[in-house]
C-alpha positions as CSV (number, residue, x, y, z in Angstrom):
1,X,103.5,43.8,-19.9
2,X,107.1,43.2,-18.9
3,X,107.5,46.2,-16.6
4,X,108.4,46.1,-13.0
5,X,107.6,44.0,-10.0
6,X,104.4,45.2,-8.4
7,X,104.3,47.2,-5.1
8,X,102.4,44.3,-3.6
9,X,105.2,41.9,-4.4
10,X,107.7,44.2,-2.9
11,X,105.7,44.6,0.3
12,X,105.2,40.9,0.6
13,X,108.8,40.2,-0.2
14,X,108.1,38.0,-3.1
15,X,110.1,37.3,-6.1
16,X,107.7,36.9,-8.9
17,X,110.1,35.2,-11.1
18,X,110.9,32.7,-8.4
19,X,107.3,32.1,-7.4
20,X,106.2,31.5,-11.0
21,X,109.1,29.2,-11.8
22,X,107.9,26.9,-9.1
23,X,104.7,26.1,-10.8
24,X,105.2,26.9,-14.5
25,X,106.4,23.4,-15.2
26,X,106.8,21.6,-18.4
27,X,104.1,19.0,-18.9
28,X,101.7,20.7,-16.5
29,X,98.2,19.3,-17.0
30,X,96.1,20.9,-14.2
31,X,94.5,24.3,-13.9
32,X,93.0,26.3,-11.1
33,X,90.5,29.0,-12.0
34,X,89.2,31.6,-9.5
35,X,85.5,32.4,-9.7
36,X,83.7,35.1,-7.7
37,X,80.9,33.0,-6.4
38,X,79.8,29.4,-5.9
39,X,77.3,27.6,-8.1
40,X,73.8,27.3,-6.8
41,X,72.8,24.6,-9.2
42,X,74.4,22.4,-11.9
43,X,71.1,21.8,-13.8
44,X,71.9,21.9,-17.5
45,X,69.2,24.4,-18.4
46,X,67.8,26.0,-15.2
47,X,70.9,28.0,-14.4
48,X,71.1,31.8,-14.0
49,X,74.7,32.9,-13.3
50,X,77.8,33.3,-15.3
51,X,79.7,30.9,-13.0
52,X,77.1,28.2,-13.5
53,X,77.2,28.6,-17.3
54,X,81.0,28.5,-17.3
55,X,81.1,25.2,-15.4
56,X,78.3,23.7,-17.4
57,X,80.1,24.6,-20.7
58,X,82.9,22.3,-19.7
59,X,80.6,19.3,-18.7
60,X,78.1,19.4,-21.5
61,X,78.1,19.6,-25.2
62,X,75.7,21.1,-27.7
63,X,74.4,20.4,-31.2
64,X,76.5,23.1,-32.7
65,X,78.9,25.8,-31.7
66,X,78.1,29.3,-33.1
67,X,80.6,32.2,-32.6
68,X,78.6,34.9,-30.8
69,X,79.7,37.6,-33.2
70,X,78.4,35.6,-36.2
71,X,81.7,35.9,-38.1
72,X,81.9,32.2,-38.8
73,X,79.7,29.3,-39.9
74,X,78.4,27.0,-37.1
75,X,80.8,24.3,-36.1
76,X,79.5,20.7,-35.8
77,X,79.3,19.2,-32.3
78,X,76.8,16.5,-31.4
79,X,75.1,17.3,-34.7
80,X,77.4,16.5,-37.6
81,X,75.2,18.4,-40.1
82,X,72.0,20.4,-40.4
83,X,69.6,21.6,-43.1
84,X,67.0,24.4,-43.0
85,X,63.8,24.0,-45.1
86,X,63.1,26.6,-47.8
87,X,60.2,28.1,-45.7
88,X,62.5,28.4,-42.7
89,X,60.1,26.4,-40.5
90,X,62.0,23.1,-40.2
91,X,65.6,22.6,-38.9
92,X,66.9,19.0,-39.5
93,X,69.9,17.8,-37.5
94,X,71.9,14.6,-38.2
95,X,73.2,13.3,-34.9
96,X,76.7,11.7,-34.5
97,X,76.8,8.0,-33.6
98,X,80.1,8.1,-31.7
99,X,79.2,10.4,-28.7
100,X,78.8,8.9,-25.2
101,X,77.9,10.4,-21.9
102,X,80.4,10.2,-19.1
103,X,78.8,7.0,-17.7
104,X,79.5,5.3,-21.1
105,X,76.0,5.3,-22.4
106,X,75.5,6.6,-25.9
107,X,73.9,9.9,-26.7
108,X,70.7,9.2,-28.7
109,X,68.1,11.2,-30.6
110,X,65.8,10.7,-27.6
111,X,68.3,12.6,-25.4
112,X,68.5,15.4,-27.9
113,X,64.7,15.8,-28.0
114,X,64.5,15.6,-24.2
115,X,67.2,18.3,-23.8
116,X,65.7,20.7,-26.3
117,X,62.2,20.3,-24.7
118,X,63.7,20.9,-21.3
119,X,65.6,23.9,-22.5
120,X,62.4,25.5,-24.0
121,X,60.6,25.0,-20.7
122,X,63.5,26.7,-18.7
123,X,62.4,29.9,-17.0
124,X,65.9,31.3,-17.6
125,X,66.9,30.0,-21.1
126,X,63.7,29.2,-22.9
127,X,63.3,32.5,-24.7
128,X,66.1,31.7,-27.0
129,X,64.0,29.1,-28.7
130,X,60.5,30.3,-27.9
131,X,59.4,30.0,-31.6
132,X,59.9,26.2,-31.4
133,X,56.5,24.5,-31.7
134,X,57.8,20.9,-31.5
135,X,60.8,18.7,-31.8
136,X,60.8,15.1,-32.9
137,X,63.2,12.2,-33.6
138,X,62.3,10.9,-37.1
139,X,64.8,8.1,-37.0
140,X,67.8,6.9,-35.0
141,X,70.0,9.6,-36.3
142,X,67.7,12.5,-37.2
143,X,66.1,15.2,-35.1
144,X,63.7,17.8,-36.6
145,X,62.8,21.1,-35.0
146,X,59.5,22.6,-36.2
147,X,59.0,26.4,-35.8
148,X,55.7,28.3,-35.5
149,X,57.2,31.0,-37.7
150,X,60.5,31.6,-39.4
151,X,63.1,33.1,-37.0
152,X,66.5,34.2,-38.3
153,X,68.4,33.8,-35.0
154,X,67.0,30.3,-34.3
155,X,70.3,28.5,-35.2
156,X,72.1,30.6,-32.5
157,X,69.3,29.6,-30.0
158,X,69.2,25.9,-30.8
159,X,73.0,25.8,-30.4
160,X,72.6,26.6,-26.7
161,X,70.9,23.6,-25.1
162,X,73.2,21.4,-23.2
163,X,72.5,17.8,-24.3
164,X,71.8,15.7,-21.3
165,X,70.7,12.1,-20.5
166,X,67.0,11.4,-20.4
167,X,67.5,8.1,-18.6
168,X,69.7,9.7,-15.9
169,X,67.1,12.4,-15.3
170,X,64.3,9.7,-14.9
171,X,66.4,7.5,-12.7
172,X,67.9,10.1,-10.4
173,X,66.4,13.6,-10.8
174,X,68.3,14.9,-7.7
175,X,71.7,13.6,-9.0
176,X,70.9,15.0,-12.4
177,X,71.2,18.5,-10.7
178,X,74.0,17.9,-8.2
179,X,76.2,15.3,-9.9
180,X,75.9,16.1,-13.6
181,X,76.7,13.5,-16.3
182,X,77.3,15.2,-19.6
183,X,79.1,14.3,-22.9
184,X,81.5,17.2,-22.9
185,X,85.3,17.3,-22.5
186,X,85.2,17.3,-18.7
187,X,83.6,15.1,-16.1
188,X,82.2,16.3,-12.8
189,X,84.2,15.0,-9.8
190,X,83.1,16.9,-6.7
191,X,82.0,20.1,-5.1
192,X,82.8,21.6,-1.7
193,X,80.1,24.2,-1.0
194,X,81.4,27.8,-1.1
195,X,84.9,26.6,-1.7
196,X,85.7,24.7,-4.9
197,X,84.5,22.4,-7.7
198,X,86.5,19.7,-9.3
199,X,86.4,18.4,-12.9
200,X,88.6,15.8,-14.7
201,X,89.2,15.1,-18.4
202,X,86.9,12.9,-20.4
203,X,89.5,10.8,-22.1
204,X,86.9,9.3,-24.4
205,X,85.7,12.7,-25.7
206,X,84.7,12.3,-29.3
207,X,86.8,15.3,-30.4
208,X,89.8,13.9,-28.6
209,X,91.1,14.0,-25.0
210,X,91.6,17.5,-23.5
211,X,95.2,18.6,-22.9
212,X,94.2,20.0,-19.4
213,X,93.4,16.9,-17.3
214,X,92.3,18.3,-14.0
215,X,90.3,21.5,-13.4
216,X,89.6,23.2,-10.1
217,X,87.2,26.2,-9.9
218,X,88.1,27.9,-6.6
219,X,85.7,30.4,-5.0
220,X,87.5,33.7,-4.3
221,X,85.0,36.5,-4.0
222,X,87.5,39.3,-3.2
223,X,89.2,40.7,-6.3
224,X,92.4,41.6,-4.3
225,X,92.6,37.9,-3.2
226,X,92.4,36.8,-6.8
227,X,95.1,39.2,-7.9
228,X,97.5,38.0,-5.2
229,X,96.7,34.4,-5.9
230,X,97.5,34.9,-9.6
231,X,100.9,36.4,-8.6
232,X,101.9,33.7,-6.2
233,X,100.8,30.9,-8.5
234,X,98.0,29.7,-6.2
235,X,95.6,30.1,-9.2
236,X,96.2,30.2,-12.9
237,X,93.3,32.0,-14.4
238,X,90.7,34.5,-13.2
239,X,88.3,37.2,-14.3
240,X,89.5,40.5,-12.8
241,X,88.4,44.1,-12.7
242,X,90.2,47.4,-13.3
243,X,91.0,47.9,-9.6
244,X,93.9,45.4,-9.9
245,X,94.7,45.9,-13.6
246,X,97.8,48.1,-13.2
247,X,99.2,45.8,-10.5
248,X,98.9,42.7,-12.8
249,X,100.0,44.4,-16.0
250,X,103.3,45.2,-14.2
251,X,103.9,41.5,-13.7
252,X,105.8,39.8,-16.6
253,X,104.3,36.4,-15.8
254,X,100.7,37.5,-16.1
255,X,98.8,38.0,-19.4
256,X,95.8,40.2,-19.6
257,X,93.0,39.7,-22.3
258,X,90.4,42.4,-22.9
259,X,87.1,41.0,-24.3
260,X,84.2,43.0,-25.7
261,X,80.8,41.9,-24.4
262,X,77.1,42.9,-24.4
263,X,77.1,43.1,-20.7
264,X,75.9,46.3,-19.0
265,X,76.4,48.0,-15.7
266,X,73.2,49.7,-14.6
267,X,71.2,51.1,-11.8
268,X,68.0,49.1,-11.3
269,X,65.0,50.7,-9.6
270,X,62.1,48.7,-8.3
271,X,59.2,50.1,-10.2
272,X,56.7,48.5,-7.8
273,X,58.0,50.8,-5.0
274,X,57.9,54.5,-4.4
275,X,59.4,56.8,-5.6
276,X,60.4,54.7,-8.6
277,X,56.9,54.1,-9.8
278,X,57.1,57.6,-11.1
279,X,59.0,57.8,-14.5
280,X,60.1,61.4,-13.7
281,X,62.1,60.1,-10.7
282,X,63.7,57.4,-12.9
283,X,64.7,60.0,-15.4
284,X,66.2,62.1,-12.6
285,X,68.4,59.1,-11.6
286,X,69.5,58.7,-15.2
287,X,70.6,62.4,-15.4
288,X,72.2,62.2,-12.0
289,X,74.9,59.6,-12.9
290,X,78.2,60.8,-14.1
291,X,78.9,57.9,-16.4
292,X,82.3,59.1,-17.6
293,X,83.5,59.4,-14.0
294,X,82.1,55.9,-13.2
295,X,83.9,54.3,-16.1
296,X,87.2,55.9,-15.0
297,X,86.8,55.1,-11.3
298,X,85.3,51.6,-11.4
299,X,86.7,50.3,-14.7
300,X,89.9,52.3,-15.2
301,X,88.5,53.4,-18.5
302,X,87.9,49.7,-19.6
303,X,84.2,50.3,-20.5
304,X,82.2,52.2,-23.0
305,X,79.8,54.8,-21.7
306,X,76.3,53.9,-22.7
307,X,72.9,55.0,-21.3
308,X,71.1,52.4,-23.4
309,X,70.6,48.8,-22.2
310,X,71.5,47.6,-25.7
311,X,75.2,47.6,-26.4
312,X,76.2,49.8,-29.4
313,X,77.4,46.9,-31.5
314,X,74.1,45.0,-31.2
315,X,71.4,44.8,-33.8
316,X,68.7,47.4,-33.1
317,X,70.8,50.1,-31.4
318,X,70.6,53.6,-32.7
319,X,72.3,56.8,-31.6
320,X,68.9,58.4,-32.4
321,X,67.3,56.7,-29.5
322,X,67.0,58.9,-26.4
323,X,70.3,59.3,-24.5
324,X,71.0,60.4,-21.0
325,X,73.9,62.6,-20.2
326,X,75.3,63.9,-16.9
327,X,73.0,66.8,-15.9
328,X,72.4,67.0,-12.1
329,X,70.5,70.3,-12.4
330,X,68.1,68.6,-14.8
331,X,67.8,65.8,-12.4
332,X,66.8,68.2,-9.6
333,X,64.2,69.8,-11.8
334,X,62.7,66.4,-12.6
335,X,62.5,65.6,-8.9
336,X,60.8,68.9,-8.1
337,X,58.3,68.2,-11.0
338,X,57.6,64.8,-9.5
339,X,56.8,66.4,-6.1
340,X,59.9,64.9,-4.4
341,X,61.1,67.0,-1.5
342,X,64.8,66.6,-0.8
343,X,66.6,65.3,1.1
344,X,64.7,62.1,0.5
345,X,65.7,58.9,2.2
346,X,65.7,55.9,-0.1
347,X,66.6,53.5,2.7
348,X,69.3,51.1,1.4
349,X,71.0,50.6,-1.9
350,X,71.3,46.9,-2.1
351,X,74.5,45.5,-3.7
352,X,76.5,42.3,-4.1
353,X,80.1,42.4,-2.8
354,X,81.4,42.3,-6.3
355,X,79.6,45.5,-7.2
356,X,80.5,47.5,-4.2
357,X,82.6,50.0,-6.1
358,X,79.7,50.7,-8.4
359,X,77.5,51.3,-5.4
360,X,79.8,53.9,-3.9
361,X,79.9,56.0,-7.0
362,X,76.2,55.8,-7.6
363,X,75.5,56.7,-3.9
364,X,77.6,59.8,-4.3
365,X,75.9,60.9,-7.5
366,X,72.5,60.4,-6.1
367,X,73.3,62.2,-2.9
368,X,74.3,65.2,-5.0
369,X,70.6,65.5,-6.2
370,X,69.1,65.0,-2.7
371,X,68.7,61.2,-2.3
372,X,70.0,59.7,0.9
373,X,70.7,56.0,1.3
374,X,73.0,53.5,3.1
375,X,74.7,50.7,1.1
376,X,73.6,47.2,2.1
377,X,76.3,44.8,0.8
378,X,75.5,41.1,0.5
379,X,77.1,37.8,-0.5
380,X,76.3,37.2,-4.1
381,X,73.7,34.4,-3.9
382,X,71.9,36.2,-1.0
383,X,71.9,39.3,-3.1
384,X,70.4,37.5,-6.1
385,X,67.6,36.1,-3.8
386,X,66.6,39.6,-2.7
387,X,66.9,41.0,-6.2
388,X,64.7,38.4,-7.9
389,X,62.1,38.4,-5.2
390,X,61.7,42.2,-5.4
391,X,62.9,42.7,-1.9
392,X,64.8,45.9,-2.6
393,X,64.2,49.5,-3.6
394,X,67.3,50.4,-5.6
395,X,70.4,48.4,-6.6
396,X,73.3,48.5,-9.0
397,X,74.9,45.6,-10.8
398,X,76.3,44.1,-14.0
399,X,74.2,41.8,-16.2
400,X,74.7,40.0,-19.5
401,X,71.9,39.0,-21.9
402,X,74.0,37.7,-24.7
403,X,72.9,36.3,-28.1
404,X,70.4,37.9,-30.4
405,X,68.9,41.2,-29.3
406,X,65.7,39.3,-28.6
407,X,67.2,38.2,-25.3
408,X,66.6,41.8,-24.0
409,X,63.0,40.7,-23.5
410,X,64.2,39.1,-20.4
411,X,64.8,42.6,-18.9
412,X,61.6,44.2,-20.3
413,X,58.7,41.8,-20.4
414,X,56.2,40.7,-17.9
415,X,57.0,36.9,-18.1
416,X,60.5,37.6,-16.7
417,X,59.6,39.4,-13.5
418,X,61.3,37.5,-10.8
419,X,64.1,36.5,-13.2
420,X,66.0,39.0,-15.3
421,X,63.3,41.7,-15.3
422,X,64.7,43.2,-12.1
423,X,62.8,46.5,-12.5
424,X,59.6,44.4,-12.3
425,X,58.3,46.4,-15.3
426,X,55.1,45.2,-16.9
427,X,53.6,46.8,-20.0
428,X,51.3,45.1,-22.6
429,X,52.6,47.2,-25.4
430,X,56.2,46.2,-24.6
431,X,55.2,42.6,-24.4
432,X,53.5,42.7,-27.8
433,X,56.5,44.5,-29.4
434,X,58.8,41.6,-28.3
435,X,56.2,39.1,-29.6
436,X,56.5,40.8,-33.0
437,X,60.3,40.8,-33.1
438,X,60.3,37.1,-32.3
439,X,58.3,36.3,-35.5
440,X,59.4,39.1,-37.9
441,X,61.8,37.8,-40.6
442,X,62.3,41.0,-42.6
443,X,65.5,42.5,-41.3
444,X,64.5,46.1,-41.8
445,X,61.1,45.7,-40.1
446,X,62.6,43.8,-37.2
447,X,65.2,46.5,-36.7
448,X,62.4,49.1,-36.7
449,X,60.6,47.1,-34.0
450,X,63.7,47.0,-31.9
451,X,64.0,50.8,-32.4
452,X,60.5,51.2,-31.0
453,X,61.3,49.0,-28.0
454,X,64.6,50.7,-27.1
455,X,63.1,54.2,-27.6
456,X,60.2,53.3,-25.3
457,X,62.6,51.9,-22.7
458,X,64.6,55.1,-22.8
459,X,61.6,57.4,-22.7
460,X,60.2,55.6,-19.7
461,X,63.7,55.4,-18.1
462,X,62.9,51.8,-17.1
463,X,66.6,51.3,-16.1
464,X,69.6,53.6,-15.7
465,X,72.3,51.9,-17.8
466,X,75.8,53.3,-17.3
467,X,78.3,51.5,-19.5
468,X,79.3,48.3,-21.3
469,X,82.4,46.9,-19.5
470,X,85.1,44.9,-21.1
471,X,85.6,41.5,-19.6
472,X,89.2,41.3,-18.3
473,X,90.9,37.9,-18.0
474,X,94.3,37.5,-16.2
475,X,96.3,34.3,-16.5
476,X,99.7,32.7,-16.3
477,X,101.7,33.7,-19.4
478,X,102.7,30.0,-19.8
479,X,99.1,29.1,-20.3
480,X,98.1,28.7,-24.0
481,X,94.6,30.2,-24.2
482,X,92.7,30.9,-27.4
483,X,91.7,34.3,-28.6
484,X,88.6,35.2,-26.6
485,X,85.6,36.0,-28.8
486,X,82.7,38.4,-28.1
487,X,81.1,37.8,-24.7
488,X,84.1,36.1,-23.4
489,X,82.7,32.6,-22.9
490,X,85.6,30.1,-22.7
491,X,86.1,26.4,-23.1
492,X,88.9,24.7,-21.3
493,X,89.2,22.1,-24.1
494,X,90.9,24.8,-26.0
495,X,93.5,25.5,-23.3
496,X,96.9,23.9,-22.8
497,X,100.3,24.5,-21.1
């Protein structure tokens, strides 16, 4: 990436070499990370955004760490070992005796049981361990999880709960959410609403003190602002998008990492509202979108075209499932069959600031088949409020439901309306199919069930998926960052200067 100085640098009269030499110091121990939105909560289980998850990943620790791609055995964390019963119904975890919370109190088996029960009750996270029937502490160092039925992905799910303090929750439930006390490598220091959040190293962390001592998450919603801040040294690390990729690739002091994910960019139609209560209209939207063009315009080619909500590398995906290609004439025929007279005014296309480029492309494609609409751009948290309450007609966004394919139930089943089921789709048959995938242990039978689910989703055009974008991270070349694994979750404990 050692090419030429960017045009932006030339315009601003900056010397990138000079600006970076000012802050790429030997012995540097702080890091400033740009994020696109503020956190709404710091609850260890009832969180719903990527930014919240990223912050919480630094503050809390889990029983185990499981690489999302399944390529490695689980790594011990708070659990030093585990055993699975022969019938697959009992998971036994031995808990370390040298782990403390940030206030100095020890992490106990009671905290582990409390955290797992709270995680299962979470409206956002609980589906990952929904087969858990009970959890108990059998002695001072042993926790056993009892399952209703064997469930192959359970180890991945049970590695997700952030272990938190039962006593702290009971003493100060408000502080538990706003001033978190975890046992992870970083302690919460402060938060300035809509501006920044500060962490500091946990020097008593049981795996050893972190190399990075002070962490600032700075809220910078505008991608152009993040790109400029990276080049001037104002920030050290950020997720970016393709609109600034060429600019940053031309800078010798910036490193770019491309990370495959299961995230999907999609058009979401509110099925509770006309005209999208008609599946023919939803099919028309799917055929109207030029996905190849969208990937080139919005992602500079850094995404894989996919009309299926399930990423192609995930269990259950098949090329034999119905696919949607760009066919505006077919879209117009479907609208006519649905009795839609064009031009038809949809009102507004709701979108968060960060997805504005998607909205423009989608708006143009839908206008070409006779739909008129204005774009209503919102601040992210305001947007999420309207989305989850169903106060919209059509929107476009990017979402990640990582982990086992079972997590797609959050987009398709009745229980998740008002959460990740943004289409507000409800169908007893779909609900039952996901109930079956949760308990089926035979791999081939489970794959066949997912094939039924995804075929049904495509036939009914519940959503209009467009592509699976790569996650793009840009950071100071002097920063030693690990290789980013599938999904792109990162842990600052692994970073150093």
